N, C-alpha and C positions, 0 to 999 in steps of 0.2 A: 183615087179621089173619093169614091163612095165611102171608104172606111174613114177617111179624114172628116168628111161631112157628118158621118154618124157620130164621131167623137165630139164634134162641135155641138151638134144638136143634143147629145146626151149631157154635155157639160151645162148647157143652158137649162135643161130640164132639172138636173140635180141641184142647181143653184136656186131652184124655185122660181125661175123667171119665165118659164114657158107656160103661161096660163092658157086655157082653152081658147079664149078670144084671140090672143096673140098668135097662137098656132094656126088658127083659121086664116088670119090676115096674111101670114107669111108663108103658108103652105104652098102657094103657087111658085115659090122660089126654091123649094126643097131640092130640086134637081141641079141647082147651080153649084159650082165648085168654090163657093165663098159663102160666108155667113151674112145673111140678111136679117137684121134684128130691129126691134124698136128700142127706144132709149132705155127701158128697164133692162133689156138684155145687154146693153152696152155699158151701163152705169158701173158695174164692178171694175171695168178697165180703169176708171178714174180713181179708184180707191185701193190700189195695190200697196201693200206695206212690206215689200221685200227689198232685196239689195239691188234691184234693177232700176235704171233711169228710163222712163217711158217718154217717147216723143210721139205725140198723137196729133196727126195733121188732118184737118178737115178740108176737103177739096171736092171738086166735081169736074166731070169731063167738059162741061160747058163753061168753065172758068179759066180763061186764058192765063192769068198769073199763077193759078194752081198748077196747070200743066207745065208751065215754064220752070217751076221750082221742084217738081217731082224728082228729077234726076239727083238733086241734092239729098233728098230723103233716101233715095235708093242707094246712093253712095255711102251715106251715113250708116244705113242698115248693113251694108257689106263690110265696111271698114271698122265699125264699132261694136258689132255683135259680141265679140270676144271680151269686150269691156263692160258687159252687162248693160247694154243699151238696146232697147226694143223699140222699133219703129212700127207704128200702126197707122195705116192710111184709112181714114173714115170717109167713105164716099157719101156725098149728099145728093147724088144724082136722083132725078125724078123717077118714081116707080115705073112710069111708062118707058123709060130709057134704060132700065137695068139690063134687060135681055139684049137689046139692040145696040145702043151706043156704048154702055159701060163694058159689057162682056167683050165686045169687039176691041175696045181700047185696051183692056187688060191682056187679051190674047196677043195683040200687036206689040205692046210694050214689054210683055213678059216681066211684070213687076215681081220682085222677090220679097218685098215687104209684105206683111200681113195686110190684107184689104178686107174691111168690114163695111157693109152697106147699112147706113142708118135710114130706116124707113119709118119716119114718124111724121104724120101729116101736119101737126101744128108745132112749128119750131119754137114758138113762145113757151111751150110746155117744158122744154129741156135746155134751152140756150143758157139761161141763168144758172142752171145746175152745173154746167161745164165751167163757166166763169161769169160772175155777176157783171163784169165790165164789158162782156162781149155784146156787140151790136147785132151780131148775126151775119156779118159779112165774111166772105172767105177770099183767099186762104186765111186760115187761123190755125195756130198750133199751141197745144198744151204740152209743156215739158215739166215732168215732176219725178220725184223719188220720195222716200219717206222723210227726208229732211227739208225739202224745198219744193216749191211749186211756182210756176210762172206761166203766164198766158201771153201769146203774141198774136195780135190781130193785124197781121201784115204779111206781105210777100217777102221771102228771103231772096236777095238779089245775087247771092253767090254761096258756094259751099262753105267757105271760110266763116261767113257770118253765122251760119247754123252751127258749125263745129264750135265756135267761140261760146255760144250759149250752152251747148252740151258740156263743154269742158268746165263751165262754172258749176255744174251739178255733180261732177265726178272728182273725187279725191285721187289725184294722180301721183 
């Protein structure tokens, strides 16, 4: 895990996103086995122009509907990764709960999807950048590839509903 964490931190630095102030704010999480970033560190995720379809789900451990739908994203991650689908779970858990609640949840559930913690104090600074129509409520999911982009401010009630959306992005 330390090697993986080092690679993630190096990638943030080389992208020019790890300014001194952000490093100081996020240094307290440097020992965690996941990436904790501000919006500037996460923004490149929303601008990929390769042959992958990205499914980016915004969630938190305190959000009941988010927890209910997580198994659908995990299944999608397992069953569709060979079809160039990448699932990223962006946790919006509060800073004070990252070590206690979030880390315990991740250990218990053993999520296989990539999990990134977005630590940005003022959501109004970044919500419109993800999607101008987003009110800020979660769960919310951005699905995109280089040809198409769609935002879903809703809970998915079953796996088939999520797969149907992903299929509309992939030429099969």
